[in-house]
C-alpha positions in Angstrom: 83.8 175.3 77.8 86.3 173.0 76.1 89.6 173.5 77.9 91.6 171.1 75.6 90.2 172.8 72.5 91.2 176.2 73.9 94.7 174.9 74.6 95.1 173.5 71.1 93.9 176.8 69.6 96.3 178.8 71.6 99.2 176.6 70.4 98.0 176.8 66.8 97.7 180.6 66.9 101.0 181.1 68.6 102.8 178.9 66.1 101.2 180.6 63.1 102.0 184.1 64.5 105.6 183.1 65.1 105.4 183.6 68.9 107.9 181.7 71.0 105.7 181.6 74.2 102.1 181.4 75.0 100.0 180.8 78.1 96.8 178.7 78.7 94.7 177.9 81.7 95.8 174.7 83.5 94.0 171.5 83.3 95.1 168.0 84.1 94.4 166.7 80.6 96.1 169.8 79.1 99.2 169.2 81.1 99.3 165.6 80.0 98.8 166.5 76.3 101.5 169.2 76.5 103.9 166.6 78.1 103.5 164.4 75.1 104.0 167.3 72.7 107.3 168.2 74.5 108.4 164.6 74.4 107.7 164.4 70.6 109.4 167.8 69.9 106.4 169.9 69.0 106.9 172.1 72.1 110.2 173.1 73.7 108.9 173.1 77.3 105.9 173.4 79.6 105.8 175.0 83.0 103.0 175.2 85.5 102.8 178.8 86.9 100.6 179.6 89.9 99.1 183.0 90.2 97.4 183.1 93.6 94.6 180.5 93.3 94.7 180.1 89.5 97.3 177.9 87.7 98.5 178.5 84.1 100.5 176.5 81.6 103.4 178.5 80.1 104.3 176.9 76.7 107.4 177.4 74.6 106.7 176.6 70.9 109.5 174.7 69.0 110.8 176.1 65.7 113.0 174.4 63.1 116.2 175.8 61.7 114.3 177.8 59.0 112.1 179.5 61.6 109.1 177.4 60.7 107.1 176.1 63.7 107.3 172.3 64.4 103.5 172.3 64.6 102.0 172.5 61.1 98.6 171.2 62.0 96.9 170.5 65.4 93.2 169.6 65.5 90.8 168.5 68.1 89.1 165.2 67.0 86.8 164.2 69.9 84.7 167.2 70.8 82.3 167.8 73.7 79.3 167.5 71.3 80.6 164.3 69.6 83.0 162.0 71.3 85.1 159.6 69.2 86.1 156.3 70.8 88.1 153.6 69.1 89.3 150.1 69.9 92.9 149.1 69.8 92.5 147.6 66.3 91.0 150.8 64.9 93.6 153.3 66.2 94.4 155.9 63.5 97.7 156.3 61.8 98.0 160.0 61.2 99.8 160.8 57.9 100.8 157.1 57.6 102.8 157.3 60.8 104.5 160.6 60.3 101.8 162.4 62.4 100.7 161.9 65.9 97.3 161.1 67.5 96.9 161.6 71.2 94.6 159.1 72.9 93.0 159.2 76.4 93.0 155.6 77.6 92.2 153.9 80.9 95.9 153.8 81.5 96.4 157.5 80.9 97.0 159.9 78.0 99.4 158.4 75.4 100.2 158.5 71.7 98.6 156.2 69.1 101.8 154.1 68.8 102.0 153.6 72.6 98.3 152.6 72.7 98.8 150.3 69.8 101.7 148.5 71.6 99.7 148.3 74.8 96.7 147.0 72.9 94.2 149.5 74.4 91.8 151.9 72.8 90.2 155.0 74.1 89.1 158.5 73.1 91.0 160.2 70.3 91.7 163.7 71.7 93.7 165.3 68.9 95.9 164.9 65.8 99.2 166.7 65.3 101.7 167.0 62.5 
């Protein structure tokens, strides 16, 4: 079970279908990734909703003025069967800096530009544009 891959697929499907809201199972890494997506404008908001014992993430998809979703492409890079780790010098520039790579580092989950400034590498979780 890949909880992050499931989360990214739910975001991708909701954006392509034109849905404004979607839900996904809660995970610590998923909440951190969604927080970055909200900060960068790909999602409007993220809420944690508790249903008894289980927790869920309620996500609002961001749309532009012409009703196109802000997320055109979201893809899992490092998968459970093949992890991708990079050093600070080899951090990717997605679409020459117009896209976003989300990296899991020893200092937490951050974007590729933040990791480059902090000079730390880690696992490339996903790419977004």
